[in-house]
All heavy atoms as TSV, in Angstrom:
chain	resi	resn	atom	element	x	y	z
A	1	MET	N	N	-6.334	-2.326	1.811
A	1	MET	CA	C	-5.303	-3.072	2.440
A	1	MET	C	C	-4.027	-2.346	2.412
A	1	MET	O	O	-3.659	-1.739	1.526
A	1	MET	CB	C	-5.137	-4.460	1.524
A	1	MET	CG	C	-6.453	-5.284	1.567
A	1	MET	SD	S	-6.218	-6.816	0.871
A	1	MET	CE	C	-5.824	-7.784	2.347
A	2	GLU	N	N	-3.327	-2.653	3.504
A	2	GLU	CA	C	-1.923	-2.022	3.647
A	2	GLU	C	C	-0.912	-3.152	3.497
A	2	GLU	O	O	-0.853	-4.146	4.243
A	2	GLU	CB	C	-1.799	-1.371	4.976
A	2	GLU	CG	C	-0.423	-0.633	5.138
A	2	GLU	CD	C	-0.609	0.572	6.027
A	2	GLU	OE1	O	-1.739	0.921	6.429
A	2	GLU	OE2	O	0.479	0.937	6.477
A	3	PRO	N	N	0.019	-2.923	2.430
A	3	PRO	CA	C	0.973	-4.078	2.199
A	3	PRO	C	C	1.902	-4.391	3.374
A	3	PRO	O	O	2.283	-5.563	3.526
A	3	PRO	CB	C	1.721	-3.486	1.004
A	3	PRO	CG	C	1.068	-2.280	0.577
A	3	PRO	CD	C	-0.007	-1.937	1.557
A	4	PHE	N	N	2.322	-3.450	3.980
A	4	PHE	CA	C	3.212	-3.602	5.144
A	4	PHE	C	C	3.095	-2.566	6.305
A	4	PHE	O	O	3.167	-1.342	5.873
A	4	PHE	CB	C	4.694	-3.697	4.622
A	4	PHE	CG	C	5.706	-3.872	5.705
A	4	PHE	CD1	C	5.844	-5.103	6.446
A	4	PHE	CD2	C	6.698	-2.847	5.939
A	4	PHE	CE1	C	6.792	-5.131	7.449
A	4	PHE	CE2	C	7.695	-2.980	6.949
A	4	PHE	CZ	C	7.642	-4.121	7.646
A	5	THR	N	N	3.210	-2.981	7.435
A	5	THR	CA	C	3.260	-1.894	8.586
A	5	THR	C	C	4.510	-2.169	9.419
A	5	THR	O	O	4.632	-3.244	10.155
A	5	THR	CB	C	1.980	-1.953	9.462
A	5	THR	OG1	O	0.881	-1.773	8.557
A	5	THR	CG2	C	1.974	-0.930	10.605
A	6	GLN	N	N	5.448	-1.285	9.450
A	6	GLN	CA	C	6.789	-1.589	10.006
A	6	GLN	C	C	6.760	-1.786	11.575
A	6	GLN	O	O	7.108	-2.833	12.017
A	6	GLN	CB	C	7.712	-0.298	9.834
A	6	GLN	CG	C	9.037	-0.346	10.474
A	6	GLN	CD	C	10.005	-1.414	9.848
A	6	GLN	OE1	O	9.964	-1.534	8.580
A	6	GLN	NE2	N	10.721	-2.191	10.630
A	7	LYS	N	N	5.815	-0.956	12.216
A	7	LYS	CA	C	5.758	-1.036	13.760
A	7	LYS	C	C	5.146	-2.366	14.032
A	7	LYS	O	O	5.682	-2.948	14.993
A	7	LYS	CB	C	4.967	0.042	14.249
A	7	LYS	CG	C	4.864	0.295	15.680
A	7	LYS	CD	C	4.213	1.534	16.041
A	7	LYS	CE	C	4.132	1.681	17.679
A	7	LYS	NZ	N	3.563	2.807	18.073
A	8	GLN	N	N	4.117	-2.888	13.446
A	8	GLN	CA	C	3.485	-4.111	13.776
A	8	GLN	C	C	4.050	-5.332	13.146
A	8	GLN	O	O	3.747	-6.353	13.477
A	8	GLN	CB	C	1.927	-4.059	13.430
A	8	GLN	CG	C	1.225	-3.159	14.510
A	8	GLN	CD	C	1.173	-1.775	14.014
A	8	GLN	OE1	O	1.477	-1.382	12.906
A	8	GLN	NE2	N	0.729	-0.862	14.965
A	9	LYS	N	N	4.960	-5.097	12.166
A	9	LYS	CA	C	5.504	-6.193	11.335
A	9	LYS	C	C	4.295	-7.043	10.750
A	9	LYS	O	O	4.487	-8.201	10.713
A	9	LYS	CB	C	6.405	-6.996	12.216
A	9	LYS	CG	C	7.546	-6.325	12.830
A	9	LYS	CD	C	8.583	-5.846	11.689
A	9	LYS	CE	C	9.843	-5.323	12.284
A	9	LYS	NZ	N	10.701	-4.750	11.412
A	10	THR	N	N	3.340	-6.372	10.253
A	10	THR	CA	C	2.187	-7.151	9.648
A	10	THR	C	C	2.065	-6.410	8.239
A	10	THR	O	O	2.508	-5.506	7.798
A	10	THR	CB	C	0.952	-6.897	10.392
A	10	THR	OG1	O	0.621	-5.483	10.367
A	10	THR	CG2	C	1.070	-7.512	11.713
A	11	GLY	N	N	1.221	-7.267	7.409
A	11	GLY	CA	C	1.021	-6.635	5.935
A	11	GLY	C	C	-0.127	-7.498	5.493
A	11	GLY	O	O	-0.740	-8.459	6.078
A	12	ASP	N	N	-0.533	-7.117	4.218
A	12	ASP	CA	C	-1.638	-7.734	3.500
A	12	ASP	C	C	-1.189	-8.032	2.082
A	12	ASP	O	O	-0.168	-7.403	1.681
A	12	ASP	CB	C	-2.784	-6.742	3.421
A	12	ASP	CG	C	-3.385	-6.363	4.887
A	12	ASP	OD1	O	-3.562	-7.229	5.612
A	12	ASP	OD2	O	-3.869	-5.276	4.965
A	13	TRP	N	N	-1.594	-9.006	1.581
A	13	TRP	CA	C	-1.396	-9.395	0.127
A	13	TRP	C	C	-2.652	-9.507	-0.554
A	13	TRP	O	O	-3.801	-9.717	-0.068
A	13	TRP	CB	C	-0.591	-10.698	0.137
A	13	TRP	CG	C	-1.351	-11.789	0.585
A	13	TRP	CD1	C	-1.227	-12.211	1.904
A	13	TRP	CD2	C	-2.266	-12.785	0.062
A	13	TRP	NE1	N	-2.079	-13.437	2.201
A	13	TRP	CE2	C	-2.718	-13.679	1.037
A	13	TRP	CE3	C	-2.756	-12.874	-1.248
A	13	TRP	CZ2	C	-3.564	-14.677	0.648
A	13	TRP	CZ3	C	-3.693	-13.843	-1.568
A	13	TRP	CH2	C	-4.119	-14.724	-0.602
A	14	GLU	N	N	-2.494	-9.249	-2.031
A	14	GLU	CA	C	-3.648	-9.367	-2.746
A	14	GLU	C	C	-3.048	-9.622	-4.243
A	14	GLU	O	O	-1.960	-9.173	-4.615
A	14	GLU	CB	C	-4.564	-8.171	-2.714
A	14	GLU	CG	C	-3.791	-6.870	-2.994
A	14	GLU	CD	C	-4.591	-5.713	-2.624
A	14	GLU	OE1	O	-5.404	-5.682	-1.627
A	14	GLU	OE2	O	-4.393	-4.570	-3.335
A	15	PHE	N	N	-3.877	-10.285	-4.957
A	15	PHE	CA	C	-3.607	-10.477	-6.274
A	15	PHE	C	C	-4.833	-10.593	-7.279
A	15	PHE	O	O	-5.954	-10.840	-6.698
A	15	PHE	CB	C	-2.751	-11.778	-6.505
A	15	PHE	CG	C	-3.432	-13.055	-6.289
A	15	PHE	CD1	C	-4.399	-13.701	-7.210
A	15	PHE	CD2	C	-3.370	-13.768	-5.049
A	15	PHE	CE1	C	-5.049	-14.863	-6.927
A	15	PHE	CE2	C	-3.946	-14.959	-4.845
A	15	PHE	CZ	C	-4.946	-15.463	-5.739
A	16	VAL	N	N	-4.627	-10.323	-8.588
A	16	VAL	CA	C	-5.778	-10.583	-9.543
A	16	VAL	C	C	-5.136	-11.351	-10.685
A	16	VAL	O	O	-4.123	-11.069	-11.145
A	16	VAL	CB	C	-6.286	-9.224	-10.131
A	16	VAL	CG1	C	-7.232	-9.343	-11.122
A	16	VAL	CG2	C	-6.857	-8.430	-8.853
A	17	VAL	N	N	-5.887	-12.510	-11.023
A	17	VAL	CA	C	-5.465	-13.268	-12.207
A	17	VAL	C	C	-6.392	-12.957	-13.377
A	17	VAL	O	O	-7.573	-12.994	-13.308
A	17	VAL	CB	C	-5.526	-14.796	-11.892
A	17	VAL	CG1	C	-5.067	-15.507	-13.123
A	17	VAL	CG2	C	-4.593	-15.087	-10.722
A	18	ARG	N	N	-5.674	-12.517	-14.448
A	18	ARG	CA	C	-6.545	-12.173	-15.699
A	18	ARG	C	C	-6.124	-13.013	-16.791
A	18	ARG	O	O	-4.943	-13.501	-16.890
A	18	ARG	CB	C	-6.295	-10.682	-15.938
A	18	ARG	CG	C	-6.821	-9.742	-14.996
A	18	ARG	CD	C	-6.335	-8.224	-15.517
A	18	ARG	NE	N	-6.733	-7.331	-14.401
A	18	ARG	CZ	C	-7.864	-6.712	-14.312
A	18	ARG	NH1	N	-8.895	-6.952	-15.213
A	18	ARG	NH2	N	-8.089	-5.937	-13.223
A	19	ASP	N	N	-6.981	-13.236	-17.810
A	19	ASP	CA	C	-6.568	-13.833	-18.978
A	19	ASP	C	C	-6.058	-12.830	-19.891
A	19	ASP	O	O	-5.773	-11.756	-19.682
A	19	ASP	CB	C	-7.794	-14.734	-19.437
A	19	ASP	CG	C	-8.956	-13.883	-20.055
A	19	ASP	OD1	O	-8.747	-12.579	-20.181
A	19	ASP	OD2	O	-9.974	-14.345	-20.374
A	20	ASN	N	N	-5.575	-13.463	-21.225
A	20	ASN	CA	C	-4.878	-12.675	-22.156
A	20	ASN	C	C	-5.753	-11.472	-22.692
A	20	ASN	O	O	-5.211	-10.615	-23.416
A	20	ASN	CB	C	-4.369	-13.451	-23.258
A	20	ASN	CG	C	-5.392	-14.246	-24.002
A	20	ASN	OD1	O	-6.456	-14.392	-23.655
A	20	ASN	ND2	N	-5.004	-14.898	-25.148
A	21	SER	N	N	-6.978	-11.592	-22.495
A	21	SER	CA	C	-7.919	-10.421	-22.897
A	21	SER	C	C	-8.243	-9.487	-21.750
A	21	SER	O	O	-8.909	-8.534	-21.947
A	21	SER	CB	C	-9.239	-11.024	-23.449
A	21	SER	OG	O	-9.925	-11.561	-22.591
A	22	GLY	N	N	-7.648	-9.659	-20.597
A	22	GLY	CA	C	-7.935	-8.820	-19.414
A	22	GLY	C	C	-8.964	-9.176	-18.600
A	22	GLY	O	O	-9.274	-8.465	-17.629
A	23	GLN	N	N	-9.769	-10.338	-18.858
A	23	GLN	CA	C	-11.010	-10.648	-18.188
A	23	GLN	C	C	-10.397	-11.370	-16.779
A	23	GLN	O	O	-9.504	-12.083	-16.869
A	23	GLN	CB	C	-11.629	-11.732	-18.893
A	23	GLN	CG	C	-12.954	-12.276	-18.309
A	23	GLN	CD	C	-13.956	-11.304	-18.408
A	23	GLN	OE1	O	-13.995	-10.335	-19.246
A	23	GLN	NE2	N	-15.078	-11.401	-17.597
A	24	VAL	N	N	-11.032	-10.801	-15.732
A	24	VAL	CA	C	-10.579	-11.332	-14.372
A	24	VAL	C	C	-11.147	-12.776	-14.259
A	24	VAL	O	O	-12.332	-13.156	-14.438
A	24	VAL	CB	C	-11.197	-10.506	-13.181
A	24	VAL	CG1	C	-10.967	-11.176	-11.856
A	24	VAL	CG2	C	-10.716	-9.078	-13.274
A	25	LEU	N	N	-10.231	-13.722	-13.871
A	25	LEU	CA	C	-10.409	-15.028	-13.602
A	25	LEU	C	C	-10.520	-15.539	-12.197
A	25	LEU	O	O	-11.127	-16.422	-11.818
A	25	LEU	CB	C	-9.371	-16.062	-14.311
A	25	LEU	CG	C	-9.247	-15.932	-15.754
A	25	LEU	CD1	C	-8.117	-16.766	-16.346
A	25	LEU	CD2	C	-10.628	-16.150	-16.547
A	26	ALA	N	N	-9.608	-14.787	-11.362
A	26	ALA	CA	C	-9.567	-14.965	-9.885
A	26	ALA	C	C	-9.043	-13.844	-9.201
A	26	ALA	O	O	-8.409	-13.132	-9.873
A	26	ALA	CB	C	-8.847	-16.303	-9.689
A	27	ALA	N	N	-9.174	-13.853	-7.924
A	27	ALA	CA	C	-8.574	-12.877	-7.140
A	27	ALA	C	C	-8.410	-13.410	-5.678
A	27	ALA	O	O	-9.253	-14.304	-5.327
A	27	ALA	CB	C	-9.352	-11.482	-7.072
A	28	GLY	N	N	-7.479	-12.916	-4.985
A	28	GLY	CA	C	-7.388	-13.369	-3.627
A	28	GLY	C	C	-6.641	-12.281	-2.796
A	28	GLY	O	O	-6.000	-11.403	-3.324
A	29	ALA	N	N	-6.829	-12.520	-1.460
A	29	ALA	CA	C	-6.241	-11.438	-0.501
A	29	ALA	C	C	-6.191	-12.080	0.745
A	29	ALA	O	O	-6.828	-13.084	1.101
A	29	ALA	CB	C	-7.098	-10.242	-0.450
A	30	GLY	N	N	-5.248	-11.647	1.623
A	30	GLY	CA	C	-5.133	-12.068	3.104
A	30	GLY	C	C	-4.248	-11.242	3.851
A	30	GLY	O	O	-3.687	-10.192	3.313
A	31	HIS	N	N	-4.058	-11.691	5.012
A	31	HIS	CA	C	-3.303	-10.933	6.025
A	31	HIS	C	C	-1.958	-11.659	6.380
A	31	HIS	O	O	-1.949	-12.895	6.464
A	31	HIS	CB	C	-4.130	-10.722	7.317
A	31	HIS	CG	C	-3.352	-9.871	8.336
A	31	HIS	ND1	N	-3.113	-8.514	8.170
A	31	HIS	CD2	C	-2.811	-10.164	9.525
A	31	HIS	CE1	C	-2.483	-7.975	9.274
A	31	HIS	NE2	N	-2.225	-9.114	10.100
A	32	LEU	N	N	-0.853	-10.958	6.619
A	32	LEU	CA	C	0.381	-11.631	7.024
A	32	LEU	C	C	0.905	-11.176	8.400
A	32	LEU	O	O	0.822	-9.867	8.702
A	32	LEU	CB	C	1.522	-11.191	5.977
A	32	LEU	CG	C	1.312	-11.624	4.604
A	32	LEU	CD1	C	2.321	-10.821	3.770
A	32	LEU	CD2	C	1.373	-13.120	4.402
A	33	ASP	N	N	1.247	-11.977	9.239
A	33	ASP	CA	C	1.764	-11.638	10.617
A	33	ASP	C	C	3.398	-11.941	10.400
A	33	ASP	O	O	3.689	-12.843	9.571
A	33	ASP	CB	C	1.273	-12.375	11.632
A	33	ASP	CG	C	-0.055	-12.130	11.962
A	33	ASP	OD1	O	-0.438	-10.763	11.926
A	33	ASP	OD2	O	-0.896	-12.969	12.145
A	34	HIS	N	N	4.216	-11.191	11.143
A	34	HIS	CA	C	5.616	-11.453	11.197
A	34	HIS	C	C	6.299	-11.203	9.805
A	34	HIS	O	O	7.057	-12.130	9.426
A	34	HIS	CB	C	5.848	-12.900	11.681
A	34	HIS	CG	C	5.221	-13.214	12.929
A	34	HIS	ND1	N	5.363	-12.583	14.189
A	34	HIS	CD2	C	4.107	-14.044	13.264
A	34	HIS	CE1	C	4.522	-13.095	15.100
A	34	HIS	NE2	N	3.762	-14.049	14.496
A	35	VAL	N	N	6.101	-10.053	9.226
A	35	VAL	CA	C	6.645	-9.786	7.965
A	35	VAL	C	C	7.837	-8.867	8.165
A	35	VAL	O	O	7.678	-7.891	8.963
A	35	VAL	CB	C	5.744	-9.055	7.018
A	35	VAL	CG1	C	6.171	-8.850	5.691
A	35	VAL	CG2	C	4.350	-10.008	6.846
A	36	ALA	N	N	8.990	-9.197	7.609
A	36	ALA	CA	C	10.142	-8.496	7.726
A	36	ALA	C	C	10.177	-7.035	7.069
A	36	ALA	O	O	10.859	-6.112	7.541
A	36	ALA	CB	C	11.467	-9.272	7.442
A	37	SER	N	N	9.505	-6.953	5.886
A	37	SER	CA	C	9.626	-5.822	5.081
A	37	SER	C	C	8.574	-5.716	4.081
A	37	SER	O	O	7.873	-6.772	3.739
A	37	SER	CB	C	10.947	-5.814	4.278
A	37	SER	OG	O	10.981	-6.851	3.393
A	38	ALA	N	N	8.407	-4.572	3.495
A	38	ALA	CA	C	7.337	-4.419	2.429
A	38	ALA	C	C	7.762	-5.197	1.221
A	38	ALA	O	O	6.921	-5.863	0.483
A	38	ALA	CB	C	7.364	-2.958	1.889
A	39	ALA	N	N	9.087	-5.448	0.955
A	39	ALA	CA	C	9.473	-6.321	-0.140
A	39	ALA	C	C	9.094	-7.755	0.077
A	39	ALA	O	O	8.704	-8.544	-0.841
A	39	ALA	CB	C	10.984	-6.191	-0.303
A	40	GLN	N	N	9.194	-8.165	1.328
A	40	GLN	CA	C	8.562	-9.553	1.630
A	40	GLN	C	C	7.177	-9.647	1.451
A	40	GLN	O	O	6.702	-10.821	0.740
A	40	GLN	CB	C	9.052	-10.014	3.073
A	40	GLN	CG	C	8.612	-11.442	3.351
A	40	GLN	CD	C	8.791	-11.827	4.733
A	40	GLN	OE1	O	9.036	-10.927	5.639
A	40	GLN	NE2	N	8.693	-13.103	5.090
A	41	ALA	N	N	6.410	-8.776	1.733
A	41	ALA	CA	C	4.947	-8.841	1.506
A	41	ALA	C	C	4.617	-8.802	0.046
A	41	ALA	O	O	3.849	-9.559	-0.317
A	41	ALA	CB	C	4.303	-7.593	2.301
A	42	GLY	N	N	5.353	-7.997	-0.563
A	42	GLY	CA	C	5.064	-7.920	-2.039
A	42	GLY	C	C	5.485	-9.265	-2.864
A	42	GLY	O	O	4.878	-9.777	-3.623
A	43	ALA	N	N	6.567	-9.879	-2.228
A	43	ALA	CA	C	6.967	-11.166	-2.855
A	43	ALA	C	C	5.971	-12.191	-2.662
A	43	ALA	O	O	5.752	-13.198	-3.427
A	43	ALA	CB	C	8.331	-11.559	-2.283
A	44	ILE	N	N	5.471	-12.187	-1.372
A	44	ILE	CA	C	4.477	-13.226	-1.056
A	44	ILE	C	C	3.161	-12.978	-1.894
A	44	ILE	O	O	2.714	-14.050	-2.477
A	44	ILE	CB	C	4.010	-13.119	0.475
A	44	ILE	CG1	C	5.232	-13.567	1.274
A	44	ILE	CG2	C	2.858	-13.877	0.834
A	44	ILE	CD1	C	5.191	-13.348	2.790
A	45	ALA	N	N	2.817	-11.814	-2.165
A	45	ALA	CA	C	1.595	-11.424	-2.998
A	45	ALA	C	C	1.853	-12.061	-4.371
A	45	ALA	O	O	1.136	-12.725	-5.017
A	45	ALA	CB	C	1.253	-10.088	-3.113
A	46	ALA	N	N	3.134	-11.844	-4.995
A	46	ALA	CA	C	3.459	-12.224	-6.330
A	46	ALA	C	C	3.442	-13.776	-6.353
A	46	ALA	O	O	3.022	-14.412	-7.322
A	46	ALA	CB	C	4.838	-11.650	-6.610
A	47	HIS	N	N	4.031	-14.415	-5.332
A	47	HIS	CA	C	4.163	-15.860	-5.254
A	47	HIS	C	C	2.666	-16.539	-5.321
A	47	HIS	O	O	2.530	-17.449	-6.018
A	47	HIS	CB	C	4.890	-16.261	-3.997
A	47	HIS	CG	C	5.098	-17.775	-4.006
A	47	HIS	ND1	N	4.448	-18.490	-2.985
A	47	HIS	CD2	C	5.809	-18.654	-4.639
A	47	HIS	CE1	C	4.822	-19.710	-3.168
A	47	HIS	NE2	N	5.494	-19.815	-4.174
A	48	ARG	N	N	1.869	-15.971	-4.497
A	48	ARG	CA	C	0.444	-16.610	-4.445
A	48	ARG	C	C	-0.242	-16.248	-5.701
A	48	ARG	O	O	-1.040	-17.213	-6.121
A	48	ARG	CB	C	-0.335	-15.944	-3.199
A	48	ARG	CG	C	0.433	-16.420	-1.872
A	48	ARG	CD	C	-0.293	-16.208	-0.685
A	48	ARG	NE	N	0.278	-16.778	0.468
A	48	ARG	CZ	C	0.054	-16.446	1.686
A	48	ARG	NH1	N	-0.710	-15.581	1.993
A	48	ARG	NH2	N	0.858	-17.131	2.618
A	49	GLY	N	N	-0.119	-15.204	-6.394
A	49	GLY	CA	C	-0.681	-14.899	-7.597
A	49	GLY	C	C	-0.236	-15.799	-8.648
A	49	GLY	O	O	-1.065	-16.377	-9.509
A	50	ILE	N	N	1.109	-16.092	-8.667
A	50	ILE	CA	C	1.648	-17.023	-9.752
A	50	ILE	C	C	1.188	-18.465	-9.404
A	50	ILE	O	O	0.831	-19.078	-10.359
A	50	ILE	CB	C	3.204	-16.848	-9.659
A	50	ILE	CG1	C	3.609	-15.564	-10.309
A	50	ILE	CG2	C	3.809	-18.039	-10.576
A	50	ILE	CD1	C	5.028	-15.213	-10.018
A	51	GLN	N	N	1.167	-18.793	-8.205
A	51	GLN	CA	C	0.678	-20.196	-7.817
A	51	GLN	C	C	-0.778	-20.421	-8.310
A	51	GLN	O	O	-1.136	-21.382	-8.806
A	51	GLN	CB	C	0.755	-20.424	-6.284
A	51	GLN	CG	C	2.089	-20.719	-5.751
A	51	GLN	CD	C	1.989	-21.072	-4.290
A	51	GLN	OE1	O	1.437	-20.204	-3.479
A	51	GLN	NE2	N	2.663	-22.121	-3.852
A	52	HIS	N	N	-1.582	-19.255	-8.133
A	52	HIS	CA	C	-3.049	-19.438	-8.417
A	52	HIS	C	C	-3.296	-19.533	-9.865
A	52	HIS	O	O	-3.998	-20.463	-10.469
A	52	HIS	CB	C	-3.802	-18.295	-7.761
A	52	HIS	CG	C	-5.306	-18.708	-7.685
A	52	HIS	ND1	N	-5.756	-19.317	-6.668
A	52	HIS	CD2	C	-6.255	-18.463	-8.600
A	52	HIS	CE1	C	-7.102	-19.462	-6.843
A	52	HIS	NE2	N	-7.395	-18.998	-8.110
A	53	GLY	N	N	-2.490	-18.717	-10.606
A	53	GLY	CA	C	-2.454	-18.680	-12.136
A	53	GLY	C	C	-2.041	-20.117	-12.619
A	53	GLY	O	O	-2.746	-20.716	-13.516
A	54	SER	N	N	-1.025	-20.663	-11.946
A	54	SER	CA	C	-0.575	-21.956	-12.415
A	54	SER	C	C	-1.612	-23.035	-12.128
A	54	SER	O	O	-1.862	-23.981	-12.908
A	54	SER	CB	C	0.764	-22.288	-11.534
A	54	SER	OG	O	1.184	-23.603	-11.947
A	55	SER	N	N	-2.289	-22.970	-10.905
A	55	SER	CA	C	-3.314	-23.916	-10.633
A	55	SER	C	C	-4.461	-23.890	-11.549
A	55	SER	O	O	-5.324	-24.803	-11.662
A	55	SER	CB	C	-3.850	-23.760	-9.143
A	55	SER	OG	O	-4.623	-22.555	-9.128
A	56	LEU	N	N	-4.701	-22.765	-12.364
A	56	LEU	CA	C	-5.593	-22.600	-13.286
A	56	LEU	C	C	-5.239	-23.201	-14.767
A	56	LEU	O	O	-5.939	-23.080	-15.683
A	56	LEU	CB	C	-6.114	-21.113	-13.421
A	56	LEU	CG	C	-6.806	-20.540	-12.296
A	56	LEU	CD1	C	-7.145	-18.962	-12.572
A	56	LEU	CD2	C	-8.085	-21.286	-12.020
A	57	GLY	N	N	-3.946	-23.733	-14.728
A	57	GLY	CA	C	-3.478	-24.247	-15.905
A	57	GLY	C	C	-2.697	-23.209	-16.784
A	57	GLY	O	O	-2.298	-23.482	-17.994
A	58	MET	N	N	-2.360	-22.113	-16.266
A	58	MET	CA	C	-1.810	-21.098	-17.040
A	58	MET	C	C	-0.286	-21.457	-17.194
A	58	MET	O	O	0.338	-21.855	-16.241
A	58	MET	CB	C	-1.861	-19.697	-16.439
A	58	MET	CG	C	-3.182	-19.176	-16.462
A	58	MET	SD	S	-3.302	-17.580	-15.611
A	58	MET	CE	C	-4.800	-16.942	-16.054
A	59	MET	N	N	0.244	-21.423	-18.520
A	59	MET	CA	C	1.583	-21.830	-18.684
A	59	MET	C	C	2.541	-20.681	-18.872
A	59	MET	O	O	3.650	-20.660	-18.622
A	59	MET	CB	C	1.748	-22.729	-20.023
A	59	MET	CG	C	0.811	-23.918	-20.043
A	59	MET	SD	S	1.278	-25.113	-18.800
A	59	MET	CE	C	2.591	-25.936	-19.679
A	60	ARG	N	N	2.003	-19.481	-19.459
A	60	ARG	CA	C	2.685	-18.182	-19.624
A	60	ARG	C	C	2.136	-17.210	-18.705
A	60	ARG	O	O	0.977	-16.865	-18.848
A	60	ARG	CB	C	2.689	-17.811	-20.946
A	60	ARG	CG	C	3.439	-18.689	-21.893
A	60	ARG	CD	C	3.485	-18.196	-23.292
A	60	ARG	NE	N	3.857	-16.772	-23.184
A	60	ARG	CZ	C	4.613	-16.189	-24.075
A	60	ARG	NH1	N	5.119	-16.715	-25.150
A	60	ARG	NH2	N	5.130	-14.949	-23.945
A	61	ILE	N	N	2.903	-16.697	-17.642
A	61	ILE	CA	C	2.168	-15.801	-16.689
A	61	ILE	C	C	3.144	-14.554	-16.792
A	61	ILE	O	O	4.324	-14.570	-16.678
A	61	ILE	CB	C	2.380	-16.373	-15.312
A	61	ILE	CG1	C	1.423	-17.664	-15.261
A	61	ILE	CG2	C	1.931	-15.298	-14.222
A	61	ILE	CD1	C	1.371	-18.365	-13.832
A	62	ILE	N	N	2.470	-13.451	-16.886
A	62	ILE	CA	C	3.025	-12.171	-16.883
A	62	ILE	C	C	2.758	-11.456	-15.482
A	62	ILE	O	O	1.572	-11.223	-15.217
A	62	ILE	CB	C	2.632	-11.155	-18.039
A	62	ILE	CG1	C	3.073	-11.908	-19.392
A	62	ILE	CG2	C	3.169	-9.807	-17.957
A	62	ILE	CD1	C	2.370	-11.160	-20.601
A	63	LEU	N	N	3.835	-11.164	-14.798
A	63	LEU	CA	C	3.473	-10.559	-13.368
A	63	LEU	C	C	3.767	-9.077	-13.497
A	63	LEU	O	O	4.615	-8.450	-14.086
A	63	LEU	CB	C	4.668	-11.045	-12.419
A	63	LEU	CG	C	4.648	-10.469	-11.034
A	63	LEU	CD1	C	3.396	-10.787	-10.358
A	63	LEU	CD2	C	5.871	-10.914	-10.281
A	64	GLU	N	N	2.684	-8.409	-13.082
A	64	GLU	CA	C	2.714	-6.841	-13.079
A	64	GLU	C	C	2.573	-6.482	-11.538
A	64	GLU	O	O	1.822	-6.920	-10.797
A	64	GLU	CB	C	1.489	-6.292	-13.717
A	64	GLU	CG	C	1.480	-6.566	-15.299
A	64	GLU	CD	C	0.385	-6.043	-16.014
A	64	GLU	OE1	O	-0.456	-5.305	-15.265
A	64	GLU	OE2	O	0.253	-6.177	-17.190
A	65	THR	N	N	3.602	-5.513	-11.310
A	65	THR	CA	C	3.517	-5.026	-9.899
A	65	THR	C	C	3.870	-3.516	-9.878
A	65	THR	O	O	4.633	-3.057	-10.859
A	65	THR	CB	C	4.519	-5.799	-8.964
A	65	THR	OG1	O	4.567	-5.241	-7.663
A	65	THR	CG2	C	6.047	-5.828	-9.607
A	66	ASP	N	N	3.565	-2.931	-8.847
A	66	ASP	CA	C	4.013	-1.457	-8.705
A	66	ASP	C	C	5.172	-1.320	-7.731
A	66	ASP	O	O	5.711	-0.219	-7.484
A	66	ASP	CB	C	2.760	-0.509	-8.209
A	66	ASP	CG	C	2.310	-0.940	-6.860
A	66	ASP	OD1	O	2.724	-1.996	-6.386
A	66	ASP	OD2	O	1.507	-0.135	-6.339
A	67	ALA	N	N	5.673	-2.501	-7.345
A	67	ALA	CA	C	6.934	-2.496	-6.388
A	67	ALA	C	C	8.025	-2.619	-7.321
A	67	ALA	O	O	8.576	-3.666	-7.821
A	67	ALA	CB	C	6.817	-3.673	-5.458
A	68	ILE	N	N	8.795	-1.517	-7.484
A	68	ILE	CA	C	9.790	-1.408	-8.503
A	68	ILE	C	C	11.023	-2.321	-7.993
A	68	ILE	O	O	11.664	-3.004	-8.773
A	68	ILE	CB	C	10.445	0.070	-8.491
A	68	ILE	CG1	C	9.364	0.958	-9.152
A	68	ILE	CG2	C	11.648	0.197	-9.340
A	68	ILE	CD1	C	9.544	2.418	-9.072
A	69	ASN	N	N	11.328	-2.471	-6.735
A	69	ASN	CA	C	12.386	-3.198	-6.258
A	69	ASN	C	C	12.128	-4.713	-6.441
A	69	ASN	O	O	12.976	-5.551	-6.851
A	69	ASN	CB	C	12.736	-3.042	-4.782
A	69	ASN	CG	C	13.470	-1.756	-4.528
A	69	ASN	OD1	O	13.996	-1.080	-5.361
A	69	ASN	ND2	N	13.286	-1.240	-3.298
A	70	LEU	N	N	10.867	-5.103	-6.288
A	70	LEU	CA	C	10.388	-6.648	-6.458
A	70	LEU	C	C	10.633	-6.805	-8.071
A	70	LEU	O	O	11.164	-7.920	-8.343
A	70	LEU	CB	C	9.008	-6.708	-6.068
A	70	LEU	CG	C	8.466	-8.198	-6.269
A	70	LEU	CD1	C	9.304	-9.109	-5.670
A	70	LEU	CD2	C	7.015	-8.165	-5.926
A	71	ALA	N	N	10.130	-6.000	-8.867
A	71	ALA	CA	C	10.186	-6.184	-10.325
A	71	ALA	C	C	11.550	-6.272	-10.836
A	71	ALA	O	O	11.947	-7.163	-11.563
A	71	ALA	CB	C	9.333	-5.134	-11.092
A	72	SER	N	N	12.430	-5.351	-10.312
A	72	SER	CA	C	13.804	-5.402	-10.634
A	72	SER	C	C	14.492	-6.700	-10.153
A	72	SER	O	O	15.220	-7.353	-10.892
A	72	SER	CB	C	14.505	-4.215	-9.962
A	72	SER	OG	O	15.889	-4.219	-10.255
A	73	THR	N	N	14.220	-7.150	-8.970
A	73	THR	CA	C	14.772	-8.462	-8.532
A	73	THR	C	C	14.348	-9.588	-9.221
A	73	THR	O	O	15.218	-10.444	-9.677
A	73	THR	CB	C	14.565	-8.623	-7.019
A	73	THR	OG1	O	14.950	-7.480	-6.263
A	73	THR	CG2	C	14.941	-9.888	-6.457
A	74	LEU	N	N	13.091	-9.626	-9.679
A	74	LEU	CA	C	12.608	-10.775	-10.412
A	74	LEU	C	C	13.058	-10.777	-11.789
A	74	LEU	O	O	13.192	-11.875	-12.341
A	74	LEU	CB	C	11.108	-10.921	-10.208
A	74	LEU	CG	C	10.437	-11.005	-8.991
A	74	LEU	CD1	C	8.932	-11.019	-8.941
A	74	LEU	CD2	C	10.954	-12.555	-8.479
A	75	ASN	N	N	13.275	-9.616	-12.437
A	75	ASN	CA	C	13.726	-9.561	-13.798
A	75	ASN	C	C	15.183	-9.928	-13.916
A	75	ASN	O	O	15.723	-10.396	-14.762
A	75	ASN	CB	C	13.623	-8.214	-14.303
A	75	ASN	CG	C	12.061	-8.014	-14.769
A	75	ASN	OD1	O	11.447	-8.868	-15.159
A	75	ASN	ND2	N	11.582	-6.803	-14.639
């Protein structure tokens, strides 16, 4: 999956939800049209992962990302 393509203004998102022992509980992925930036695609992926974890009843969620700017903004 490619998170963002400048020329086409499209991107992909994906997430993995794990429990506190690292066991995978859920995963998701999809395509985005009309994306302004890689940061927006990363933020959407983070949002969807947090939403899914929350829907599983998770109260404490640790977000891990390789997008330095997104991590810095969220912190």
